[in-house]
C-alpha positions in Angstrom: -23.0 30.8 17.1 -23.9 27.9 19.3 -23.8 28.1 23.1 -22.0 25.5 25.2 -25.2 23.4 26.0 -26.0 23.3 22.2 -22.5 22.2 21.4 -22.5 19.5 24.1 -25.8 18.0 22.8 -24.6 18.2 19.2 -21.3 16.5 20.2 -23.2 13.5 21.6 -25.3 13.2 18.4 -22.1 13.4 16.3 -20.3 10.8 18.4 -23.2 8.4 17.8 -23.1 9.2 14.0 -19.4 8.6 13.7 -19.2 5.6 16.1 -17.1 2.8 14.7 -15.1 4.9 12.2 -11.5 3.9 12.3 -10.3 7.3 11.0 -11.8 9.3 13.9 -9.2 10.2 16.5 -11.3 12.5 18.7 -14.4 14.7 18.9 -14.4 17.8 20.9 -15.8 21.3 21.5 -13.8 24.4 20.5 -14.3 28.1 20.9 -15.4 29.9 17.7 -15.9 33.6 17.8 -18.5 34.3 20.5 -19.7 30.7 20.7 -18.7 27.1 20.2 -18.2 24.6 17.4 -17.4 20.9 17.2 -14.0 19.7 16.2 -13.4 16.2 14.7 -9.8 15.0 14.6 -9.1 12.5 11.8 -6.2 10.3 10.9 -6.6 11.0 7.2 -8.6 13.4 5.0 -12.4 13.4 5.4 -14.8 11.8 3.0 -17.9 13.6 1.8 -20.0 11.9 4.5 -18.9 14.2 7.3 -21.6 16.9 8.1 -20.8 20.6 8.0 -23.0 21.1 11.0 -25.0 19.1 13.6 -28.2 20.6 15.0 -27.0 24.1 14.0 -23.5 23.7 15.5 -20.7 24.0 13.0 -18.3 21.1 12.5 -14.6 21.8 12.0 -12.4 18.9 10.7 -8.7 18.6 11.4 -6.4 15.9 10.0 -4.0 15.1 12.8 -2.6 11.9 11.4 -1.9 8.7 13.4 -2.0 9.1 17.2 0.8 7.3 19.0 1.2 6.7 22.7 4.2 8.3 24.4 6.1 7.4 27.6 
């Protein structure tokens, strides 16, 4: 499992890789067992171009749908 520093570095690399994609709603770090993983929130199902891991840090994909502002 990745430690928090590894996850933070991998998150920045993944953010650069996914920059400009309209289906990405968020990229974060989540606990996974005794370590951390990256979580990518998408508006629709992922295509095959999403990596399963970045620099040894696992990537979890969640389809959250459209995000709407609330009052």
